[in-house]
C-alpha atoms as one frame of an Amber mdcrd trajectory, in Angstrom:
protein
 145.810  94.177  61.354 148.323  91.704  63.594 144.828  90.629  66.141 143.177
  90.133  62.606 146.396  87.708  61.645 146.115  85.677  64.986 142.404  85.148
  64.667 142.502  84.140  61.222 145.419  81.611  62.523 144.007  80.473  65.350
 140.746  79.183  63.110 142.525  78.274  60.159 144.151  75.736  62.550 140.883
  75.082  64.480 139.633  73.674  61.021 142.360  71.992  60.051 142.218  69.605
  63.098 138.316  70.014  62.858 139.497  68.020  58.669 142.092  66.059  60.153
 140.248  64.303  63.000 136.978  63.362  60.929 139.317  61.994  58.357 140.873
  59.741  60.938 137.673  58.636  62.887 135.509  58.757  59.323 138.091  56.596
  57.281 136.420  53.728  56.745 133.253  55.362  55.115 136.021  57.488  52.584
 138.205  54.180  51.622 135.387  51.461  52.205 131.981  52.018  49.657 130.294
  48.729  50.066 127.173  47.615  48.699 124.565  45.928  51.262 122.398  43.207
  50.553 119.737  41.618  52.791 120.369  38.206  54.408 117.850  36.382  52.224
 118.964  38.146  49.628 119.041  35.295  46.500 121.732  35.785  44.368 121.023
  35.254  40.909 124.077  34.106  38.387 123.828  32.256  34.935 127.014  30.046
  35.575 127.336  27.196  37.904 127.814  28.692  41.418 128.090  28.411  44.833
 127.061  30.836  48.118 130.133  30.267  50.619 129.521  31.087  53.940 132.833
  31.170  56.628 132.537  32.582  59.941 135.412  34.109  61.708 137.008  34.110
  64.993 135.035  36.431  66.254 131.688  34.703  65.231 131.222  37.361  62.405
 130.055  34.935  58.828 131.912  36.314  55.554 129.511  36.108  52.375 131.443
  35.321  49.283 130.310  32.696  45.953 132.214  30.316  44.135 131.816  30.414
  40.325 132.869  27.227  38.791 134.426  25.993  35.523 134.006  23.126  33.661
 136.586  20.984  34.071 138.970  22.982  36.971 142.376  23.844  36.859 142.519
  25.037  40.261 141.398  28.511  42.143 141.587  32.207  41.188 140.991  33.786
  45.046 140.240  37.176  43.799 139.616  40.158  46.719 137.319  43.053  44.385
 137.504  46.482  44.952 136.470  49.196  47.606 132.907  49.704  45.800 129.815
  47.472  45.085 129.388  43.898  46.677 130.111  40.412  44.886 126.644  41.036
  43.014 128.638  43.974  41.498 131.341  41.381  40.637 130.183  38.895  39.363
 129.899  39.817  35.832 133.439  39.225  35.834 133.179  35.462  36.455 132.804
  34.074  33.088 136.275  35.642  31.746 138.167  33.221  34.406 135.733  29.816
  34.435 136.371  30.231  30.751 139.737  29.880  31.275 139.068  26.371  33.452
 139.624  28.164  36.723 136.522  28.327  39.702 136.224  32.063  40.646 135.828
  32.944  44.311 135.413  36.163  45.505 134.853  37.466  49.074 132.332  40.377
  50.434 134.623  41.868  53.004 132.628  42.407  56.086 129.665  45.285  55.969
 130.041  44.275  51.970 127.133  42.245  50.941 125.284  39.232  52.829 128.892
  40.111  54.691 128.390  40.825  58.555 129.978  43.327  60.625 132.009  46.286
  59.625 135.248  46.637  58.775 137.255  47.955  61.599 141.304  48.289  60.803
 143.994  47.111  58.957 144.920  44.059  61.294 141.398  43.068  61.203 141.035
  42.565  57.398 143.717  40.875  57.005 142.607  38.330  59.503 139.092  37.809
  57.548 141.451  37.057  54.103 143.620  34.570  55.667 140.875  32.969  57.898
 138.623  32.684  54.380 141.777  31.908  52.738 142.402  28.796  55.099 138.941
  27.464  54.326 140.495  26.991  50.810 143.335  25.334  50.814 141.342  22.618
  52.695 139.388  22.543  48.866 142.823  22.982  46.884 146.307  22.716  47.271
 148.191  25.857  47.114 149.785  25.299  44.113 146.494  25.650  42.106 145.844
  28.530  43.743 146.073  32.267  42.078 145.571  34.959  44.565 144.097  37.800
  42.973 143.947  41.792  43.507 141.967  44.274  42.183 142.406  47.940  43.151
 141.805  48.480  47.150 141.852  45.087  46.579 145.714  45.005  45.616 147.231
  45.230  48.483 145.192  42.781  50.400 145.929  40.630  47.948 149.751  41.373
  47.829 149.653  41.248  52.062 147.741  37.153  51.688 150.096  35.955  49.476
 154.121  37.272  51.482 151.772  34.697  53.664 151.188  32.107  51.920 152.935
  30.289  48.965 149.988  30.441  46.068 151.069  29.118  42.841 150.809  33.220
  41.619 149.946  36.627  42.196 148.441  38.922  40.367 147.566  42.318  40.377
 144.981  44.530  38.698 145.881  48.387  38.971 147.842  48.376  42.356 148.901
  51.731  44.412 152.537  51.569  45.373 150.592  52.284  49.078 147.908  54.142
  50.369 149.594  56.387  52.507 151.478  57.034  49.049 148.154  57.476  47.748
 147.360  59.983  49.767 150.487  62.179  50.050 149.899  62.120  46.015 145.961
  63.829  46.009 145.933  65.007  49.444 149.843  66.089  50.905 148.141  68.598
  53.024 147.099  65.653  55.700 149.354  63.864  57.866 150.059  60.574  56.386
 150.347  59.238  59.999 146.589  59.695  60.828 145.970  57.103  58.354 144.944
  53.465  60.307 144.863  51.706  56.849 148.312  51.965  54.722 148.459  48.703
  52.833 151.716  49.030  51.881 151.815  46.939  48.848 155.432  47.384  47.746
 156.411  46.310  51.077 154.599  42.880  50.776 156.185  42.217  47.395 159.131
  42.271  48.876 158.242  39.119  50.790 156.305  37.338  47.737 158.150  33.915
  46.516 155.785  32.762  44.145 155.871  35.353  40.543 153.702  38.152  40.371
 151.911  39.536  37.543 151.286  43.261  37.601 148.598  44.788  34.986 147.811
  48.488  34.643 146.344  51.399  32.885 148.430  53.972  31.387 145.444  56.298
  31.324 144.408  55.415  35.298 142.315  58.288  36.461 141.917  56.683  39.872
 145.395  54.837  40.687 148.392  56.283  38.207 150.570  54.266  36.613 153.290
  55.261  37.982 152.071  53.323  41.010 153.005  50.311  39.104 156.228  51.711
  37.799 157.725  52.748  41.722 156.548  48.866  42.386 158.942  47.484  39.404
 161.519  48.437  41.394 160.923  45.868  43.924 160.392  42.973  41.588 162.441
  39.954  41.986 163.746  37.833  39.004 160.768  36.586  37.099 157.739  39.797
  38.164 156.236  41.552  35.281 154.537  44.293  35.205 152.392  44.559  31.656
 151.264  48.055  30.946 147.433  48.577  29.180 148.066  51.296  26.706 145.515
  53.549  27.154 143.744  51.769  29.507 141.429  53.236  32.219 140.958  52.322
  36.046 137.446  50.485  35.490 137.810  48.430  32.079 141.261  45.955  32.851
 139.025  42.964  33.110 137.340  43.754  30.305 140.859  44.860  27.725 141.375
  42.521  24.850 144.805  42.435  25.726 144.524  41.449  28.908 142.175  38.813
  28.599 145.260  37.228  25.895 148.652  37.422  28.516 145.906  36.190  31.113
 145.021  33.091  29.004 149.264  32.423  28.257 150.009  33.483  31.861 147.597
  30.758  33.410 148.071  28.225  30.602 151.785  28.285  31.701
């Protein structure tokens, strides 16, 4: 019996170590789920738009699309979720351009027509900053709103914390990816996570107003994450609960649209 217990323990430990090793080396494939498009893919959107390519320091070219309002009040710099590409996210553009803002949708490395592949947290932060610098030459920061959705909320908060946009808007944010992993996979040691995306820490450095929207029935990133982030708010920051809303339908939520219009107009 003792020998059986030892064998079982050794096998279980080996399986556990194997799982942790796989998660460490393949976490990019778990966290990021890109839709890849050919370099010659042609965007076909009904709205007025401009395709933008920005070269990174290492020569990699990132692709995105700038949707243009009739009379622009400024720019919404949008960092999207972990799946899809600009081509599948473009349906959100009309809401923002109708409110009078140009909307830029960026595809991260390996997404859409962007080259390369995501390899580290530092890399993706640097990429976002490089693209943001590109747009700072076209829009003054007092006319730029940084907006992040889902996985993009941590990226948006980090970007805003190191710059001075007019406003930061987060849709369905997480307290940190570490917290999400501990909530869902408590048996996995947090130190193996290469992408911390510590939104709570970034918010402490954000000088601009912060508005958080989160569905109370979010099945992907629980609403409790935003309640925890609220503890990090400075005076003037706001959490807007969207009663009964789920993760994927925030942009279509009528309450979100009404409150967004009021916020952007004021």
